[in-house]
N, C-alpha and C positions, 0 to 999 in steps of 0.2 A: 503492498499497499505506502501513494504518494506520503511523503511529507507533508502535511498544508503548515505554510510560513502567514503569518497575520502580515498583510498587506496592505498603506496608509495612503491616502491620497487620489479616490475617488470613493463611491458609495458605496457604503458598511456592507452593502449584500454580495459584493464583491470579493470581502476581504476575507473570506475562506476560502477562495478558489485555490487549487495546488498552483505556485510558482511554476515548478513543471509539469505542467499538462500536455495531454497530444488534443494538439487542437480547440480549443474551448468555442463554443457553439453558444452564438445568442438566435432565439427566435423573437421575434419582434411586428407591428403590426403599428399602423398610424393613423388615424382620422383627421380630415382636413374638412375646413366651413371655410364658405363664398364670403369673398371680401363685400360690400356692399359695391354698390353701381358708380354710387356718384364718385368713388373713388381713381374714375377714369373720368380722363377730360372728353370732350365731342369728338374727338377724333376716333379712340380707343374704342368708344361706344359704337360707332360705326363702322370701325374693323368689324365689334365682336357681333353685329346681327345684320353686317352688310348681304347675307342669304335674304334676310325676310324683304328686298328692292323687290325680288322675281315673285313673290307670292300675290295671288291679285286677292284672293278672297282675304276680308278682313277677319273673319274667325278664325282658320286656319293658320293665318299671320298672325296672332296672337298665341295662337297656341304653340305656337313653333320660339316663338320666342320666347316662352313662358318654361320650355324645355330647353333652353339655350341655358337660360335665367339656372333652373338647378344645374346643369352641368357643368356651371360655374367652379362649383367643392372639386372637381376633377381635373385639373389643369390648372398646374403651378402659378400661373401667371394671374390668375384672377382665385385664389383660394390660398387661404392658409393653413400649414401643421399646427393641430389645435388639440394633439395627444400622443401620445405614443409608450405606447405600451413593452416592455420588455420584460425575458424571461430566457434563464440560464437553463439547456435544453436537458440539460446533466440534475442540477440540483432543485429546477422547479421555481428557484428563487430570483426576485427581479423587483423591477420598479416603472414607474406610471407615472410618467410626467405630463403633468394638463394646466394650459393659459385655462386661466379664475379671473377675474374681473376682482372678485374680492381676496384676492391671495394674500396668503397668511404664513408666518416661516411655522409660526405656532403647531399647521396643520399635518409637516413633517411626520408619519406614521412609522415605525419602527415594525418591520414582520418579515415574516416569510417574502413577501412585497411592500412597498414603501409606496406611495400614493404622494406625489412632491406635486404640488401648483407652483407652476412658474406665471412670473410678474406679464410677461409677453412671449412671443414665438420667438425670440432671437433667444432670449435664455431657453427655451424649453431647444432649439438646436442643437446650442451649444454644450449645453448638459447628458443630452444623446451621443453627441459625438463623442461625448470625452468618455462616456463610457461603452463606445464603440472600437475602439480604439486597443480595446481588453481583449480580444475575440477575432480570434482566428477566420471565423466562417458563423454563415450568416444562414437561417430558417427561416421562408414567408409561404406566403399562400398568394401569388400573385405578384409579387416583389420586386420578380425583374422588368415584369410590365407600369408599376406602379408606386408602387412603395419606394424604391430606394430614386428613378429618376426623380419625382416629386422631392425627395428630402436635398437632390445631389441638385439642385434646380431653385429648392429655396433659399436655399442656403447661400449660394450662389449670389442669390437675389440678393440678400441680405447682408451680402459680408460675412457668414460663421464659416470659419474654417473646418474643411470634412477632413475626415482622418484615417476615411475610410475610401479610398478610390478606387477598390475592386470588385465591391461588390456588385456591379453589372455584371464582369464574370463572363464565361463563357458559356455558350446557350447548350452546349451537349455536355456539361459536366457539371456535378453539384457539388463542389468547393472554387470560390471559395463561398459559392452562394445555390443554395437547395432550393430552388420553387417548387414547391409542391403542385401550384395548378399545370403547369410542366409537368414532372414526372408521371403525375396521374391522366396524364393522354399523350406520355411516352413521344414528350414534344411534339404532339398535334399529327401523328401519323396518318389519322382518321380521318382526319379535316373535323368540320362544325356537327358532321351527321353518321359518322360513321361509329365503330364498340367504345372506342376508349374518345367521343364527342369528349368535352370541357362540359364541366358541369361547377355548381358555385361551391363554395368553404359548408353555407348551412346541407347543400345536397349529399356531398360528401361526410355528413359528417350523423345524419340519420345510417345513411346504407353502413355503416361504419359504427357505427350503435357508439356517436359521445353525440353529448348533449348539447347539439345546435347553441352558438351564443345569440341566436336572434329567438329562440324560443323565451324571453325575457320582454318582447315585443316590439324591440329595438335594433333599428338596420341605420346602418350607413346615409341612409338618403335621408336621415333624420336629425345628424346630426349638425348642418347648418342651424335649423330649430331649435335646438335644444340650445345653443349656443348665445339665439340671441334670448331663452326665454333665461337665460343663467342656472343649467341644468347640465354646470359642469362636471359633478363628481358620477352623475350618472353613467354621464359620456367617458370619462376613463373606467368606468368600473365594465360597460361595455366592449369597450378595446381589450379590456384585458381578456375577455373571456372570450373576445375572436382570438387570443394569442396562446391561452391554458387551448382549446378546441386546437388551433396547430401543432403544439406539442404531441397532445396525441396524435393526430395523422401523422407527422414526420415518423410515431415509434412504427407504429402501426406499417408505413409503408418501407422504413429501415429493415421491421423485419421482417418482412411478405413478397417487399415488390422491391427493394434494390438489388441493384446489379443485372437487371434486366436488359438484354440490349436488343 
């Protein structure tokens, strides 16, 4: 058994990790929220909604406008990161960083998972990259297509130093990034309708006997409204459920499917 050494200088949940460890792995998920439309000038808004000029029917045009506004939360230049949940895949200890208007340093809670409110997105991203530098590998669900590029671009826009620049990785490899959305489709071998077509995390969880993170009635599309209502802790708890489910799904994949070629 490896000797554990108390390590200082980063969050307490990392302190019991072996200094000499084989490829420490982190599982994480992010939640994003659209920024207000008024944050964009007239030219930017015209660019974002330019396709509406081609829609003659007023009802269809308004419906499409509403759809574009909903999509704002999916784009890193029209949205912000409001929560990141992280777990060590082996210890299932971790941290949930979340922005909160009613920030209070006393809210930090010790335990297997710490909930840490941040004053703004810059503090949240800075704290995330401080943790990320201590991990060699990452596991996500659709992280290569969404979470990682979103974090890279938001960090660049806010001039937050990125400590792990290799997490996009090589698509046909599971190191340093194992994206379960790719692994469970065998890298899209069947296309959209074939035997290995892609499903969402909720569907995979139910198939493999894992409690769905959506079972509490919250989905990612609710986050922007929840932010407006000040339901910050609920967002953090939902994000953590996503990560817990991803950890369990990863273990199943690793035991039953890893290595298939």
